[in-house]
N, C-alpha and C positions, 0 to 999 in steps of 0.2 A: 365498470362502465357497461351498460346494457348494449352490447354489440354482438350480433349473431350473423352467421353466414347463410344466405339464401341459396346461392348457387356458385358453382365454379364454371368459368367460361374460357374457351379457347377459340381465337380467331385464326383460321388457316392461312398459310402463305398463298395458297391458291384460292382466289376470290370466288371461284365456281363452287367450292365446297361450302356446306352449311356450318354455321357456328356451333361448336360442340358445347353442350350444357349439361351439367350434372347438378341436380337439385337436392337440397337438404331441407329437412323439417326442423322447426325449433323445439317441438314437443316430443321428439323421438330420439332414440339412439340411431344415428345415421351410419349405415354400414356399407362400405365399398369393399367387396370381397372378390377374390379371383386367384388365378394361378400366378406363379412367379413371372417376373419380367413383363408385367402388363402395365406398369406405371403407377401402382398404388402408392408407393412411398413418395412419389413425386408430388403428390397432392399437398403435403406439408410445405415443400420447397416452393411450390407455385403460390400458395396463399401468403407465405411469408414474403416472397418476392413482390407480390402486388401491394403489400402493406408497407413497402419502403425499405426492405432489407438492403444493407450496404453491399452485400455479396449475393451473387446468384448461385444457388445450390441445385438448380434444375439440371438434371443430367444432360451432358452434351450428346449430340447424335440425333436420333429420330425426333425426339420431342422438340428440341430447339429448332431443328431444320423445318419441321412441319407447321410450326405455330408462329404467327406474326405478332399477336398480342395475347398476353395472359390476363385474365380478369376474374373478378368476383363481384357479386352483388351482395350488399350487406344491409342489415337493418340496424340503424343507430337510434335507439330510443324512439322507435316507431317511424323514423325517416329512412327511406330506402335510397341507397346510393350505388352507382356503378363505378367501380374502380378497376382500371386496367393499366398494364405496363408493357411496353414494347419488348420483344425478345432481345436479348443482348447481342445476338448474332456473333460476330467475331470479337466483340468487346467482352469485358468482364461483367459489366452491368449496363443497362440503358437508363438514361435520365429523362426519358420521354414517358409522361404519365397522362392518363385520361381520367378525369373526375367530374361526374355530373349527377344530377338526380336521376334515378332509375327510370328509363322510358318504358312505355307500355310494350313497345316492340324493339328488340335489340338491333342496333345499327349493324349493317353488314361490313362497314369499314370504319376505322377510327382514325382521328387526327389528334395528335397530342394537344392537351389543354394546359399542361403544366410541366415544369421541370422539377427536379428533386426538391429544391428549396421551397418553391411555391406550393407544391403538393403537400409537403409536411405542414406548412403554415395553415393551409385550408383544412387539412385533416384534423389538426389540433382544434380548430374552431368547431368542427363537426362533432368531435368527441368531448367538447367542452373542457379541453385542457389547454386553451390558448394562453392562460397565465402561468402554465408550468414552465419553469426555466428550461429553455431548449439548448441543445448543443449547437454551436455556431459552425458554419462551414470551415472557417479558418481556425477553429479551436482544435488542438490536438485531441485525438480520440482516446485519451487515457482514462483510467477509472476515476480520476478526479475532475473530469469534464462534467458539464451540467447534465442533468437527467433528461431523458427523451422518452416519448411514448414507446419508442422502439425497444426500450429496455423491458417493457412489460410483456414482450413476446415469450419470455421465460415461463409465464403462467399458462400459455395456450398450446404448447406443442410438446408431445412426448414421442419423438422419433424412435425408430427401431433401435438405434445404438444407445439410447438413453433409458428406454422403458424398463430395462432390467439391468442397468449399469450399477454395480455396487459402489462406485467411486463418484459418480456424478448424478445429482438429483434433478437439476434444472437444465433446460434447453440452453445450449451455448455456454454453460457455466463450467465447461471442461477446459476453458482457457483462463489463465490467471487474470488477465485484464477484465474479461467479462464477469468473472466471479467477483472481483473487487467492486465493480460498478453495481452488480446486483445486490451485494451486501449493503451498499449505500442507499439504494432506492427502495429496498424492501420495507423499511418503516413507513415510507410514503405510500407504497402500494397497499399496505394493510391498514392505513388510516391511523397509524400511531402518531404521525406528524402530518401537518397540513401544508398547503402551498405556501402560506405565510412563513411557516417554520423553514421550509426548504429555501425560500428566497433569502430570508435572514441568515440562514446557515451559509448559503453561497456568499453573501456579503461579508460575513465574518471570515470565511476562508480567504477571500480576496484581500480583505484588509490586513489579515494576519500575514499573508505572503508579502504584501507591500511593506508592512512593519519590519518583518525579518530582513528584507532587502535593505531598508534604511539603516537598520542596526549594523548590518555587514558593511555597508558603505561608510557609515560613521566610524567603525573600527578600522577600516582600510585607510580612511583619511587621517586618523590618529597615528597610524603606523607611518604613513607617508610624511606627515608633519614632523614626526620624531627624527626622520632622516635628514631634515633641514635644520634641525636644532643647532648643530655646530656652526653652520653658516650664519644663522641669525645671531648667535652669540658673538661671532667675529664682528659683524656689522654693529652690534650693540656697543661693544668696547670701543670701536673706532669712533662712533658717533659721540660717545662721552669724551673721548680724548680731543676730538675736533671742536667740541663745544656745541654740537647740534642738539644735544639733550643733556640733562643734568641729573645728578643723583639727588633724590629727595632728602630733605633734612630729617624726615622721620625715618631714621636708619633702619629700624626693625621692620617697619612696613615695607620699605623699599627692598630689603633683603628677601622678603617673602615674594614680592612681585618679580624680582629678578629670576626666581626659580621658574616662573611661568612663561613659557615661550610665547603663548598667545598674547600676553601683555606686551612683550617686546615687539611682536609683529604689529600690534596696534600703534605703538609709539613710532615705529618706522614708517607706518602708513601715514601718520600725522605729519611727519617730517616731509614726506613726498607730497602730500596735499598742500602743505604750506609753501613748498617750492613751486608747485604748479600754479598756485594762486598769486605768485610773484612776491611773496612776503618772506623769503628765506632770511632776510636781514633781521627779522624779529626773533629768529631762533638762535642766531650766532651769539656765542658768549666766549669767555676766555677758555682756551684749551685746558683740559684737566689731565695732565700727565700723572698726577698723584694717584688717580683712580687706578691706572694700569699698574703702577708700582705696588699699590695695596693688593691688587688682584694677584700679582705675581707672588707677593709674600704669602698671601692666603693659599695659593696653589702649592707653594713650597711646603707650607705646613701640612696641607692635605696630603701631599705626596709622601712626606716623611711618615705621617701617621699610617697611611695606607701601606707603606713599605714595612713598617713594624708589624702590622697585622698579617701581612704576607709571610714575613719571617716566622712569626709565631705559628701560623698554619703549617708551614713547611717543616718546622721542628716536630709538631704533633704527628704529621703524616710519617716523617722519618721514624719516630718512636714506635708508631703502630706497625710499620713495616718491619722494624727490627724485632719487635715483640713476636710478630707472626713467624719470622724466620727462625728465631730461637725456639719458639713453640713447636715448630715443625721438626727441628733437630731433636728436641726432647721427646716428641711423639715417636720419631723413628727409633730413638734409643730404647724406648719402652717396648716397642714392637720387636726389636731384636732380642731383648731380654725375655720377652714372653715366649719366644721360640725355645728358650732353654729351660723353661719352667715345666715341671711335670703337671699334667692336667689334674685339677682338683677332683674331678669326678672319679678318676682312676684311683687317687689316694683314698677317697671315701669308700669306694668299693672294697679296696684291699684292707681297710681298717675294720670293716664289719665282717661277720657279726661278733667276733671274739675280741676285737680291739687289740690285735697282735701287731707288734711293730714289724714292719717289713724288713727292717735292717737287722735287728737282733732276735726277733721272735718273742720278746717279753710282752706280757699283757699290761696295759695301762689305760686309764680313762682320760688321761690328759691330752692324748694325741688328737682327738676329735676337736677339742677346744682350740688347740694350737692351729690346726688346719683351717678351722672356721675363721679365726681372727686373721690369719694370714690371707685367706681368700677375700675378706672384706677390705683389707688394706690394699691389696693388689687391684681389686675392683674399683676402689676410689681413684687410684692412680690411672687406671684405664679410662675412667670417665673424664679425668682432667685431660688426658691425651686426646680423647675423642673431641672434647670441647675445643682444643687448640686446632684440631684438624678441620672442624666444621662449626663455625660460629657466625650465623647470619647476622646477628646484632652487630658484631664487630665489623663485618663486611659493610653493612649499611652506614655505620659511623665513618668508616674510611672513605666510602663513596661520597658522603656528605661533605667531608673535609676537602676532598679533591674538587668538588663542585664549587665550594666557597672560595678555594684558592683561585680557580679560573675566573670567577666573578671579580675578585679583588684585583687580579692582574689586568683585566679589561678596564676597570675603573682607573687604575694607576696609569694605564696607557693613555686614556682620555685626558687625565690631568697633565701628563707630560706633553701631550700634543698641544693642549691649550696654552700651556706655559711657553712652549717653544715658539708658538705663533706670536704671542705678546712680546717676547724678547726680540723678535725679528723686526718689529715695527720701526720704521724710520722716523725717529723723533725729530730730526732736523727739519723735515718738511711737513710735519703734522699740522702746523698752523697756517699753511699756505692756502689761499682761496681756491687754487687749482685742485687741491686735495679734497676740498668740500664738494666740488662739482663731480669729481670722480666718484666720491662716496654716494652722491645722489643717484648717479647712473647705476651703481651696483645695487642700491636699494630698490630702484625701479625694476631692474632685471630679476631680483630675488622675489619681489612682490608679485610680478607677473607669473612666475613659475608657481608660486604658492596659491595664487587665485585659481589655478586650474584644478587644484586638489582640495582647496580649503573652502568648502561650503557647509561647514559644520553648523552654522547658525540656521541655515535653511533646512538642513536635515533635522535638527533638533525641533524646529517649529513644526515640520511635517509629522514628526513622531508624536508631538503633543496633539496635533489635529486628529491623527488616526486613533490614538488612545481615547480621545474624546468621543469619537464615533463608535469605538468598540464598547464603551461603558454601557450604553443603553441596550446593546445587543446581549452583553453578558447578563444583564438583569433579566432580559426577556427569556433567555434560555434557563436561567435559574428558576424562574416562575412557571416554566412550561410543563413541569410535572411529567416529563417524558418517560421516566423509568416506571412510574405507576401505570401509565397507559400501555407501555410495552408489556409489562407483566400480565395485565388483563387480557390483551389480545393474544399473546402466545399461549396463555393458559387455555383459552377457548379453542384455539387452533389445535393444540396438542390433544385435547379431549376428543375432538372430531377425528383426528388421525387414529387415535386408539379405537374409536368406534368402528371405523372402516377396517382397521387391521383385524379386529375381532371377527368381523364378518368374513374376512378372508381366512380366518383361523391361522394367522401368521405366528411364527415363533416370536415370542416377546420376552426379553430378559429385563424386567423392570418397567418403569415408566418411560413412555416415548416422548421425545422432545424434538422440535424442529430447531436445529442448532443454527442460530442467526449468524455465527461467525464462519463456521465451516460449510454452511449451506447444505447440510445433510441431516440425517436423523441420528440422534444419540439415544442410548438406552441406559437408564440409571436404576440399579437396584438400591432401594433405601438402605439395605444392610451393607452395601459396598461403597467404597470411596471412589473407585474408578468408574468412568463412563465407557460404554462400548459404542462403536459407531456402525453404521449400516454395512460397511464392507466386512465387518467382523461377525455378522449375524447371518446364519443360514445359507440357503441355496438361491438359485435363480428365481424360483417361485416366490420366495420371501422378498427378494429385491423387487420383482415386478409388482407384487402385492403392495409393498410399502410405497412404491412410486405412485401407483394409482390412488392409494389411500391418502397420500399427501395432497395430490391435486384435487381429489374430490372434497377433501376437508377445506382446502383453500377456497374452492368455488362455492362450497356451501356457506362458508364464512362471508364471502363477498356477496352472496345472494340476498343477504338481509336487506330489506327496503332502505334502511338508513345508510347503506353502503353502495347503493347503485352508482353513485358518481365517483367512486374510487377508480383509479386509472386502469387496472387490468380488465381486458375484454372478457365477456362472459361466454367463451366457447373453449372447448378442449378437444384436441385431435390426438388420438392414440394410434400408433403404428405397430401392429402385430403383437399384441400382448400375449398371444398363445404361444409365442416362440419358446417360452420356458418349458412347455409341455411337448411341443412339436417343432423342434429346431430345424431350420433349413440346412441342407447339405452345402458343401463348398460350391457346388454348381448352381446353387440358388433354388433347387427343387425342394419341395416340402411334401411330407406324407399326406397332408390335408388336401393337396392338389389332386390326389388320385381319387377316382370314383370307386372307392373300395368299401363295400359294406362290412368287411371284416374288421375295419377300424372300430366300428361301434361295439364289437364284441371283444376284440383283443386289447383295446386301449380305453376301457370303460372309465377308469379313474381319471385319466387325462382328459377325456371328453367331458366328464362331470366337472372337473376343475376349470376347463375352458368355458363351459356354460355358466359357471358361477361368476366369472368375470362380467358377463353381460347382465346377469341377474343383479349384481351389486350396482352396476352402472344404471340400470333401469330404476332400481329403488332410490338411488341418489337423486336423479332428476325429478322423480315423482314426489319424494319427500320434501323437495325444495321448490315445489310449485312450478316446475319447469323453467326456473329462472336462469338456467345455464344450459348450453347446448353441447352435445357430445357427438363426435364423429370418430368412427373406428375404421381402420384400414386393416384387412384381415385375409388370411388364407381360409379360415373356418367359414363354412357356408351355412345356409339356413337350416340344415339338418341338425346343427348344434344349437343355434340361437333362435331358430324360427318360432319356438313356442314361448320365448321370453317376452313379457309385456314391454310396450313402448319401443319396439325395434322397427326400423324402416330400412329397406334395401334401396340404397341410393344408386348402386351400380353393381352388376354381376359380370365378371370377366373370367368365366370358368372354361369357356371353349377356346380352342385355338383360333387366333385371329382377333379375339376380343382384346380390348385394352383402352387406355386413356386416349390414344391416337387411333382414330378409325382406319381401317385397312385401306379404304379408297383414298385417304390423304397421302399414303405412302406410295401408292402405285404411280 
């Protein structure tokens, strides 16, 4: 997105002071340079804050206390806008924003026009991303939340702690959550996928989550229903005995239906409905005691069969355990005898080289053969002993038998419990009308409990609806050809990274790739299988060079006229890239802060390397027709970069008292 920064603005807390303005040019490398503790690094935090950051990283103290509003003027595709945000004060952030067309004369005081939500909505429209799925205020800020233009800040800022960081390549990607979100929006930012794809992808994720929830709920209902199975069975038997339902003449079909708890619940529901309709007399028929008798006989037979299976399993387990016990005894006996046997290696050594008998001293060729045969037989016995000591196959078989035994015991318990219940039925009163009404009450109570958990039909219907909605989405993604687009884009970006890396003369072990998963650089030698990563390559100069190479490559890629409307903004702010050559001390001081002419003589190589940074930045914006803007915050002054083309001094804070906050604001 063609968005560049025209100026940085600060409204003082004291209205008598003038508004502070730092101007930038679109066709130059804009440089703010100065000594330590002048507020250079705060520029990134201020711009990010004005553009809607969820946290305020502007340092507490003088800057926050002296400023009432922080602001920027921006150029969005030729339309100039003034954006400002009130200082957070004692809060973590402020939700008061000011957004308007840029006036000819800056207002001395500001009154908020928007809150956080309305500002982001308006800003989306300005940058033509109003149809980009946005994160909602009530949506958890996890990496699976919807994308926001705020995620694109990763393309615009290289703060001091990132610019030469071997482990983190992108702004704020040093946290797991932000890294995951950036991984997800990267294809959209680079034009691999479009808004339609993102919206459909969001729909698919949402539908899939709903589907997973329904499947879990369906499974939970099945488990809950299985817990009611025994109670339904009891009601079913009593209804048959009382004559409220009958066994079908089609015995085979009925037997299959009887296994289905859902079928029995439906029949019980029918009995209840008939009663509520006042037609219970139409259901009453002669009691069926024979059904219970048959059921008891059937359960007796099942119990006997199950008991025989249990007895067989117990015998097998006992035999296995006895075998193991005897095997261990045998193995222990073998080990005891092994202690009494002379080592074969000792025998062999004493038989050679003359084959003399160690007992009588006579020479013979038969002893070696005897010893070898003896060794083979003892070795065979040892293997048998080891097998008895450690046999995982036998262990698994024993474990399987024990599990089967437990399963059979549980089934036998259920059979006996069911049989006991049937035998306890009071046959003398089964045919009384009072018993029928008691049964109706129990049916109603059971159905009421089941209705709380049994909505399987509704769930199944909803599952069908969601699957129907997912089908066209799956077809869309299959035809999207995303993999081919991704390959083309990353190939172009990787070639651009290599181009800038070569300009920096960086150490490179093989081909350079922007790793979309790790969000760092990987290096692959065609002759090697293993890839190396940025943190494994070189020194601070290499890390800094590769950071800048990546961002110049990305902005060159995005500068193509066909990609003007892609989400990332077309400016890049780099904080102190020279730190790898001139690091600051613990106190914050930097050798470049000193007006020392000897630096030019004693640190020629470092001066040349620092100058090369600005030369490469200059060539990058020139070669790309000034389609993106660069702002550099530096200790290095114009004696180093002054002769480089396309440079512009936006601010110089080299003297004591200079800085982002004017001295008279502090007095």
